[in-house]
N, CA, C and O atoms as a GROMACS GRO file, in nm:
protein
  240
    1MET      N    1   7.728   9.933  12.590
    1MET     CA    2   7.617   9.960  12.592
    1MET      C    3   7.578   9.814  12.687
    1MET      O    4   7.623   9.707  12.646
    2ASP      N    5   7.502   9.817  12.800
    2ASP     CA    6   7.458   9.711  12.844
    2ASP      C    7   7.314   9.698  12.866
    2ASP      O    8   7.246   9.782  12.924
    3PHE      N    9   7.263   9.569  12.808
    3PHE     CA   10   7.124   9.564  12.770
    3PHE      C   11   7.031   9.525  12.874
    3PHE      O   12   6.909   9.530  12.857
    4LEU      N   13   7.092   9.481  12.994
    4LEU     CA   14   6.990   9.440  13.107
    4LEU      C   15   6.980   9.535  13.171
    4LEU      O   16   6.864   9.549  13.211
    5THR      N   17   7.089   9.657  13.221
    5THR     CA   18   7.041   9.791  13.271
    5THR      C   19   7.005   9.857  13.219
    5THR      O   20   6.912   9.917  13.273
    6ARG      N   21   7.032   9.889  13.120
    6ARG     CA   22   6.963   9.990  13.007
    6ARG      C   23   6.800  10.002  13.013
    6ARG      O   24   6.726   9.909  12.983
    7PRO      N   25   6.765  10.101  13.047
    7PRO     CA   26   6.636  10.108  13.012
    7PRO      C   27   6.554  10.124  12.909
    7PRO      O   28   6.578  10.225  12.843
    8THR      N   29   6.460  10.054  12.872
    8THR     CA   30   6.426  10.007  12.750
    8THR      C   31   6.343  10.138  12.688
    8THR      O   32   6.293  10.219  12.766
    9THR      N   33   6.330  10.153  12.543
    9THR     CA   34   6.274  10.274  12.540
    9THR      C   35   6.126  10.208  12.383
    9THR      O   36   6.129  10.091  12.342
   10ALA      N   37   6.046  10.286  12.342
   10ALA     CA   38   5.973  10.252  12.218
   10ALA      C   39   6.069  10.268  12.114
   10ALA      O   40   6.023  10.238  12.004
   11PHE      N   41   6.168  10.299  12.114
   11PHE     CA   42   6.250  10.320  11.984
   11PHE      C   43   6.392  10.266  12.007
   11PHE      O   44   6.494  10.321  11.966
   12ASP      N   45   6.387  10.141  12.086
   12ASP     CA   46   6.477  10.022  12.155
   12ASP      C   47   6.522   9.988  12.003
   12ASP      O   48   6.446   9.991  11.906
   13ILE      N   49   6.655   9.955  12.000
   13ILE     CA   50   6.716   9.866  11.861
   13ILE      C   51   6.712   9.720  11.958
   13ILE      O   52   6.700   9.718  12.081
   14THR      N   53   6.720   9.638  11.896
   14THR     CA   54   6.730   9.475  11.959
   14THR      C   55   6.845   9.442  11.942
   14THR      O   56   6.897   9.492  11.843
   15LYS      N   57   6.937   9.342  12.030
   15LYS     CA   58   7.097   9.326  12.075
   15LYS      C   59   7.103   9.271  11.895
   15LYS      O   60   7.166   9.342  11.816
   16GLU      N   61   7.047   9.170  11.856
   16GLU     CA   62   7.077   9.117  11.690
   16GLU      C   63   7.109   9.248  11.618
   16GLU      O   64   7.222   9.259  11.570
   17GLN      N   65   7.030   9.340  11.608
   17GLN     CA   66   7.017   9.474  11.537
   17GLN      C   67   7.177   9.543  11.553
   17GLN      O   68   7.255   9.580  11.465
   18TYR      N   69   7.191   9.545  11.700
   18TYR     CA   70   7.312   9.614  11.762
   18TYR      C   71   7.430   9.556  11.722
   18TYR      O   72   7.526   9.629  11.698
   19ILE      N   73   7.439   9.420  11.710
   19ILE     CA   74   7.538   9.377  11.681
   19ILE      C   75   7.565   9.360  11.546
   19ILE      O   76   7.682   9.361  11.509
   20PHE      N   77   7.485   9.347  11.476
   20PHE     CA   78   7.448   9.371  11.302
   20PHE      C   79   7.542   9.501  11.298
   20PHE      O   80   7.663   9.478  11.287
   21PHE      N   81   7.506   9.618  11.305
   21PHE     CA   82   7.519   9.721  11.291
   21PHE      C   83   7.674   9.763  11.328
   21PHE      O   84   7.738   9.847  11.264
   22LYS      N   85   7.724   9.688  11.443
   22LYS     CA   86   7.839   9.717  11.455
   22LYS      C   87   7.922   9.627  11.375
   22LYS      O   88   8.015   9.679  11.312
   23LEU      N   89   7.905   9.513  11.369
   23LEU     CA   90   7.947   9.420  11.251
   23LEU      C   91   7.991   9.470  11.110
   23LEU      O   92   8.092   9.443  11.045
   24SER      N   93   7.886   9.552  11.083
   24SER     CA   94   7.860   9.621  10.961
   24SER      C   95   7.948   9.748  10.945
   24SER      O   96   8.012   9.780  10.844
   25TYR      N   97   7.941   9.806  11.048
   25TYR     CA   98   8.046   9.927  11.082
   25TYR      C   99   8.198   9.879  11.102
   25TYR      O  100   8.292   9.951  11.069
   26LYS      N  101   8.211   9.772  11.150
   26LYS     CA  102   8.356   9.710  11.130
   26LYS      C  103   8.407   9.658  11.007
   26LYS      O  104   8.519   9.675  10.960
   27LEU      N  105   8.278   9.572  10.944
   27LEU     CA  106   8.333   9.562  10.818
   27LEU      C  107   8.353   9.660  10.731
   27LEU      O  108   8.444   9.637  10.651
   28ASN      N  109   8.289   9.782  10.716
   28ASN     CA  110   8.313   9.917  10.662
   28ASN      C  111   8.462   9.994  10.673
   28ASN      O  112   8.520  10.042  10.575
   29THR      N  113   8.497   9.997  10.767
   29THR     CA  114   8.578  10.035  10.836
   29THR      C  115   8.715   9.926  10.751
   29THR      O  116   8.810   9.964  10.683
   30LEU      N  117   8.684   9.816  10.783
   30LEU     CA  118   8.833   9.745  10.764
   30LEU      C  119   8.796   9.756  10.586
   30LEU      O  120   8.905   9.748  10.529
   31GLU      N  121   8.701   9.768  10.500
   31GLU     CA  122   8.699   9.752  10.347
   31GLU      C  123   8.796   9.900  10.333
   31GLU      O  124   8.892   9.892  10.256
   32TRP      N  125   8.777  10.020  10.398
   32TRP     CA  126   8.774  10.166  10.433
   32TRP      C  127   8.948  10.105  10.402
   32TRP      O  128   8.990  10.099  10.287
   33ILE      N  129   9.013  10.073  10.494
   33ILE     CA  130   9.158  10.063  10.553
   33ILE      C  131   9.221   9.982  10.435
   33ILE      O  132   9.326  10.017  10.381
   34PHE      N  133   9.154   9.878  10.402
   34PHE     CA  134   9.196   9.782  10.268
   34PHE      C  135   9.213   9.844  10.122
   34PHE      O  136   9.307   9.833  10.043
   35GLY      N  137   9.104   9.908  10.110
   35GLY     CA  138   9.099  10.002   9.936
   35GLY      C  139   9.234  10.103   9.972
   35GLY      O  140   9.334  10.094   9.902
   36ILE      N  141   9.228  10.206  10.092
   36ILE     CA  142   9.370  10.246  10.098
   36ILE      C  143   9.489  10.210  10.118
   36ILE      O  144   9.584  10.288  10.112
   37CYS      N  145   9.497  10.068  10.149
   37CYS     CA  146   9.612  10.000  10.130
   37CYS      C  147   9.666   9.966   9.992
   37CYS      O  148   9.776   9.984   9.940
   38LEU      N  149   9.527   9.898   9.941
   38LEU     CA  150   9.549   9.897   9.788
   38LEU      C  151   9.590   9.997   9.681
   38LEU      O  152   9.656   9.981   9.578
   39ASN      N  153   9.531  10.108   9.736
   39ASN     CA  154   9.557  10.235   9.609
   39ASN      C  155   9.700  10.257   9.680
   39ASN      O  156   9.789  10.256   9.594
   40ILE      N  157   9.752  10.278   9.816
   40ILE     CA  158   9.896  10.302   9.829
   40ILE      C  159   9.994  10.177   9.757
   40ILE      O  160  10.099  10.200   9.697
   41GLN      N  161   9.951  10.080   9.771
   41GLN     CA  162  10.035   9.953   9.686
   41GLN      C  163  10.028   9.981   9.539
   41GLN      O  164  10.124   9.948   9.470
   42LYS      N  165   9.919  10.041   9.482
   42LYS     CA  166   9.918  10.055   9.339
   42LYS      C  167   9.988  10.199   9.310
   42LYS      O  168  10.025  10.216   9.194
   43ASP      N  169  10.004  10.277   9.380
   43ASP     CA  170  10.109  10.388   9.374
   43ASP      C  171  10.246  10.362   9.400
   43ASP      O  172  10.337  10.426   9.347
   44PHE      N  173  10.266  10.263   9.488
   44PHE     CA  174  10.415  10.246   9.536
   44PHE      C  175  10.460  10.156   9.435
   44PHE      O  176  10.580  10.136   9.418
   45TYR      N  177  10.352  10.088   9.350
   45TYR     CA  178  10.415   9.973   9.228
   45TYR      C  179  10.444  10.112   9.102
   45TYR      O  180  10.547  10.128   9.037
   46LYS      N  181  10.352  10.175   9.100
   46LYS     CA  182  10.396  10.315   8.978
   46LYS      C  183  10.514  10.367   9.020
   46LYS      O  184  10.610  10.371   8.943
   47TYR      N  185  10.521  10.415   9.155
   47TYR     CA  186  10.639  10.461   9.174
   47TYR      C  187  10.805  10.362   9.130
   47TYR      O  188  10.907  10.381   9.064
   48PHE      N  189  10.759  10.275   9.199
   48PHE     CA  190  10.865  10.182   9.171
   48PHE      C  191  10.906  10.156   9.017
   48PHE      O  192  11.023  10.160   8.977
   49LYS      N  193  10.807  10.131   8.946
   49LYS     CA  194  10.830  10.106   8.828
   49LYS      C  195  10.908  10.204   8.720
   49LYS      O  196  10.974  10.185   8.618
   50THR      N  197  10.862  10.326   8.800
   50THR     CA  198  10.929  10.462   8.702
   50THR      C  199  11.050  10.476   8.752
   50THR      O  200  11.120  10.546   8.679
   51MET      N  201  11.123  10.426   8.880
   51MET     CA  202  11.232  10.426   8.938
   51MET      C  203  11.297  10.335   8.872
   51MET      O  204  11.405  10.380   8.833
   52LYS      N  205  11.281  10.242   8.846
   52LYS     CA  206  11.320  10.109   8.761
   52LYS      C  207  11.378  10.164   8.608
   52LYS      O  208  11.480  10.119   8.554
   53SER      N  209  11.298  10.262   8.556
   53SER     CA  210  11.320  10.302   8.388
   53SER      C  211  11.395  10.397   8.408
   53SER      O  212  11.470  10.435   8.318
   54VAL      N  213  11.391  10.466   8.547
   54VAL     CA  214  11.527  10.579   8.560
   54VAL      C  215  11.625  10.511   8.570
   54VAL      O  216  11.718  10.536   8.493
   55ASN      N  217  11.637  10.422   8.650
   55ASN     CA  218  11.789  10.362   8.703
   55ASN      C  219  11.813  10.295   8.571
   55ASN      O  220  11.934  10.296   8.547
   56THR      N  221  11.742  10.234   8.473
   56THR     CA  222  11.793  10.140   8.354
   56THR      C  223  11.835  10.231   8.259
   56THR      O  224  11.920  10.198   8.176
   57ASN      N  225  11.763  10.392   8.262
   57ASN     CA  226  11.799  10.484   8.178
   57ASN      C  227  11.979  10.540   8.211
   57ASN      O  228  12.081  10.559   8.144
   58LYS      N  229  11.944  10.549   8.325
   58LYS     CA  230  12.097  10.582   8.406
   58LYS      C  231  12.215  10.487   8.355
   58LYS      O  232  12.324  10.543   8.339
   59LYS      N  233  12.208  10.381   8.333
   59LYS     CA  234  12.316  10.240   8.316
   59LYS      C  235  12.355  10.309   8.164
   59LYS      O  236  12.474  10.333   8.139
   60LYS      N  237  12.251  10.338   8.067
   60LYS     CA  238  12.272  10.330   7.939
   60LYS      C  239  12.355  10.464   7.918
   60LYS      O  240  12.395  10.494   7.805
   0.00000   0.00000   0.00000
């Protein structure tokens, strides 16, 4: 979106608002991705723990 060539309207958002919106959107996306990564890590940790317990049971 180019703010210099774009015709302005009554409902126009300012450059600052647009930048803030883009930043918050990026932050939300990052948070979302980070949350998914954390959830996967938790699940993997649980899986790893169960695998370890299975392996120790096999050795006995």
